[in-house]
N, C-alpha and C positions, 0 to 999 in steps of 0.2 A: 238507869243504865241498862236494866234488863231488856227494855223494849229495843234498844239498839243492838243488843246481843241477838235478839230474835230477828231483827232486820238483817244483821250480818249473816246469820245462819240460813235464812231464806234466800238471801242473795247467793250464797254458796250453793244452795240446793238448785237454784236456777242455773248457775254456772255449770253444774254437773249435768243437768238435763241438756243444755245446749252442747256441752262437750260430747256427750254420747250421740247427739243428733248430728253434730257437725263433723265428727271424725270421718263419717262416710265420704264427705266432700273431697278430702285429700286422698282417699283410697279409690276413687272412681276409676282412674285410669288403669290401676293395677287389676281391679276387679273386671274391667271391660276386657283387658288382655287375656286374663285367665279363663273367663267364662264366654268369651267372644260375643259381647253384647253390643247393641247399638245405642245411640243417645236417647231414643225413646225409652228403652228399657232402663237406662240409668236414670232418666227422669221419673220413671215409676218408682224406683228404689228411693230417690231423693224426696219425692212428693207424695203420691197417693198411698204407697205402702205404709208410710208413717202417718199421714194426715187422716186417713179414713177412720181409724178407731180413736186416734188422738182427739179428733173433733167430735165424733158422735158420742163416745163414752164420757167426754168432758161434761156434758149436760146432766145425765143422771148422777154422776159423781159429785157435781156441784150442788145438785139438789140435796143430796145426802149431806154435803158439807154445810149446808144452811141449817142442818138439824143436829148433827152429831159432832164428835170431836174432829176438828180439822187437822190437828197435828198427827192423829192416828192415820188419817187418810194420806197425808203427805209422806210420812215415814214409810208406810206400806208401798206407796207408789215408787219412791226412790229405790227401794230394794228390788222391786219388780223390773223397772226399766234398766237397772244396772245389770241384773242377771241376764236379761234378754240381749243387751249390748254384747256382753261377753260371749253369749251363745252364738251370736252372728259369726264369731271366729271359726265355728265348726261347720259353716255352710259348705255344701259340696256342689251346689248349682244355684241358678237364679231363683228358683222357687224357694229353696231353703232360706236364702238371704231375704227374699221378699217377706216370708213369714216371720223371720226374725225381726225385721223392721216394723212389722205390724205389732209384734210384742212390745217393742220399744215405745211405740205410739200409745198402746194400751196403758203402759205404766205412767208415761208422762201426762196422760189425761188427768191424773189426780194431783197435779202439782200447782199450777198457776191460779185457778179459781179459789181454792182454799187459802192460798198464800195471800192473795190480794184482799180477801175478806178478813183474815187475821190482822193484816197491817192496818186496815181501816178501823179496827177496834183498838189499836195501839197509838195511832197518830190522828190528830184532829184534822178537820177538813182543810185548813190552811197549810198543813204539813204534808198532806198526802201526795201532792205533785212531786215533791222531792223524794219522799220515801218510796213511792212506786217507781220513780226514775232510778233510784239506787238499786232496788231489787232487780229491775230490768237490766241494769248495767252488768249483772251476772252473765248476760248474753255475750258481752265483749270478752270477759275473762274465759267463759266457756269456749268461745270460738278459738281463742288463743291456745287454750289447753288442748282442744281436740285437733287443731291443725298442726301444731308443733309436735305434740306427742305422736299423732298419727304419722306425720312425715318421718320423724326419726325412727320410730319403731318399725314401721313398714319397710323402710330402706334397709334396716339392720336385720330384722327377723321375719318380715313378711306381713301382709295386710291382715292376716288372721290374728296374729299376736297383737296388733294395734287395737283391734276390737276388744280383746281380753284385757289389755292394759287400761283401756278407757272405762271398762265396766266394773272391774273388781272394787276400786275405791268407793264406789257408791254404796256398797253394802255396809261398809263401816260408817259412812255418813248417816244412813238410815237409823242405825243403832243410836248414834249420838243425838239425833233429832228427837227420837222417842224418849230418851232418858233426860234431856235437859230443857225441854220447852213445855210449858203448861198452856192449857187452852184459855184464851182471854174471854171475858164476858162480852156477849154480843151487844152492839149498840151502846156501849158504855160512854162513848163520847158524843152521843146524839141527845137532843132534848126530848125526843119523842120516845115513848116506851115501845118495846118489842111486842108485836101482836101475839096474842095468846095462842092462836092457831095459824098454821101455815096454809097459805092458799095453794090451790092446785097449780100444776105446771102450765096448764092452758091459761089460767088466770094470770099467771106470772108473765107469760109471753104477751098476752094482751096488754098488760100494764106497761111492759117494756116498750112495745111497739107504739103505744099511745104517747110516749115521751119523745117529742121531736128531737131533742138533743141525742138521745140514744139511737134513733133512726139514722141521723146524719153521720154520727161517729162510726156506726157499723158499716155504712156504705163507703165512707172514706177509708176505713181500715181495709176493707175488701180490695179496693182499687190499689191502695198503697202496697199491701202485702203481696198482691199478685205480681207487681212489678219488682219490688225490692227483695223479696225472698229469693228470687232467682240469682241475685248477686251472692248471697250466702251459699247457695247450693252449687253454683257453677263457677265462681270466680277462681278457685284453685285449678280446675280443669282448663279454664281459659288461659291462665298463665302458663300452664304446662304445654298446651298446644300452640298458642300464639307466639310465645316468647321462648319456647323450647327450654324451659327451666327444669331442674331436677325436683322431685317431690319434697325432699327435705328443705331446699331453698324456698320453694313455694309455701310450704307450711309455716316457716318462720316469717316470711314476708307478709303473707295474708293474715296470719295469726296476730302479728303485732299491728298490722293495719286495722283490723277489727277492734283491737284493744285501744290503740293510740288515737283513733278517730271516733270510735263508737262510744267509749267510756266518757270522754269529755262531752260528747253530744248528749248522752243521757243526763249527766250531772248539770250541765249548764241549762239545758232545756227544762229540767225539773225545777231547778232553783229559780230560773227566770219566770217560768209559768206560775209558780206559787207567789212570787213577789208581785208580778203584774196583776194576778187575780185578786189580790187584796184591794187593788184600786177598782178593777172592773172584772167580774167573773167571765166576761166574754173573751178575755185574753186566753183562757184555756182552749178556746177554739181558734182564735186568730193566730196564735203562735204555731200550732201544727200546720195550719193552711200555708203560712209563710215558709216554714222550713221545708215542708214536702215540696212546695212549689220550686224551691231553690235546689233541692237534692237531685232531681231527675235530669236536668240539663247537665249537671256535673257528671253523672253517670254516662250520658250519651257521648259527651266529649271524651271520657276515659276510654270508652269502647272504640272510638275512632282513631285514637293516637297510636302510632307505632313505637312510641318511646316508653320503656318501662318506668323510669322515674316520673314522667309526666302523667302516665296512666295511674300510677300509684297515688300521686298527689291528688288527682281528680277523683278517684274512687274514695280517697280519704275524706275529701270535702263533701262528697255525696253521702257517705256514711254518717259524718258528723251532723249534717243537716237532717237526714232522715231520722236518726235516733233521737234528735232533740224534740221530736213530736211526742215521744212515748209517755213521759211523765205527765204532761198536761192533759193529753187525750184520755189516759186511763184514770186520772184523778177526776176528770169531767164525769166519767161513768160512775165512779164510786160516790161523788158528791150529790148526784142527782137521782140515785137509786136508794130505796129504803134498805136498812141494814139486813132485813130478813130475805132480801133478794139479791144481795151483792154478788155472792159466788156464782149464782145462776146467771146473772147479768154478764159477768166476765166470760162464763162458759159459752153462752149463746153468742156473744161477740166473737170469741175465739173459734167457735164452730163455723160461723159464716166466713170469717177471714181465712181460716186454715183449710177448710174444705175446698174453697174456690182458689185462694191465693197460694197456699202452701201445697195443696193437693194437685191442682191442675197446672199451676204455673210452670214448675220444672218439666212436666210432660210436654206442655206446649212448646217450650224452648227446645227441648230435645227433638221433638218432631220437626220443628222448623229447621233445626241444625241438620238433621238427616236429609231434609228435603233440599237443602241448598249445598250440601257437602260436595256433590259432584262438580258444581260450578265454582265454589269458593274455597274448598279444601279446609285447612285449619282455621280459616277466617269465618267459617259458617256459624260457629258458636257465638262469636261477637255479633254477627249480623242478626241472629235469632234473638239475642238478648235486647238488642236495640229496637227491633220491631215490636216486641212485647212492651217495652217501656214507653215508646212513643205513643202507643195506642191508649195509654191509661194515665198519662202524667197530669193532664188538665183536670180530669174528673175527680181525682183524689183530693187535690188542693181545693177544688171548688166546693166539694161536699163539706169539708171541714170549715170553710168560710161560711157556708150556709148555716152551720150549727151556732154561729155567733148570736142568733136571735134567741137568746136564752134569758130566762128570768132568774129569780132568786132560788137557790137550791132548797129542797125540803130540810127543815131543821129538826 
């Protein structure tokens, strides 16, 4: 039962990280009004400000996590990003808020790679697809918490208090994590012994890149995240502008949308990926290729419709399909990488996807929205999102399909 407790706590940890990341999305319109910002600047706050250090520091932190206590890293990271989220409430201008979001990214860099590595020492290869899907499901709950909490608190007390309300609980979580979770033995569920010496980071990169599965999964994630993360970053603002809804209503609607569609997608995709992979390991690549291929047409149709119920249903379908790829694709990485490189493998994957997808995606959408706003007004954001998605849909599904040419994972 202990390993399920760890799984639950790491899922809650991820939920808190996404809550502190996502609360900004529901506050963008209030921040834009107070600081007189354009969409490109909002894209910088949503993307590059967070992704720059989140991505780059993830690699050295992951290298450290492959050597020292992972739970110490995770608990410290939670305390840091929670404090920086609360500090964003004190921002007096765009620069202050930009720096605060950088601090959040620095803290969150220490969360996912050590978490994935720990779970791979608690769950066998056949169980990892579902376990990693469950911990990733924290994203759906975190989105709900951030959007609903941010919407209600900002409307009642202002956007600054919303940052504080989102950040403070994380400090308590950090203390609980440190006090209740012990470090698992590395590679305990593998048949090969852990190497006596750790290889250099350069050697690690070379080993990872020589693995065809890892190359294809990395490219596929870059293209998928570049398109899909914009939904998480811009969807609340899209509802506020296009449908003229109040922030509280948008927070509730989009929060429960992310939970109601995203959580089942994580669970069903993780369960189905593990079940099918027992018959043929290539299903861990086939399933993401299929679900991502189905997600983006749903997104495009949602952006085009003027109906709130239909748009919500289509966004929900897209979210379900997109999140179904998470467990299988991340399990594929963990199953094909040696235990002493797993945290680094996740960090390098996240570096590539987050720097390009999370960091540049919202900026590009913001720039395109500004570029077309004079002609299309409040519809410019939907048009910008559609342009970015149409440009990348086929490539992402295709690269996951290419990863089907896999052999037996190392034992």
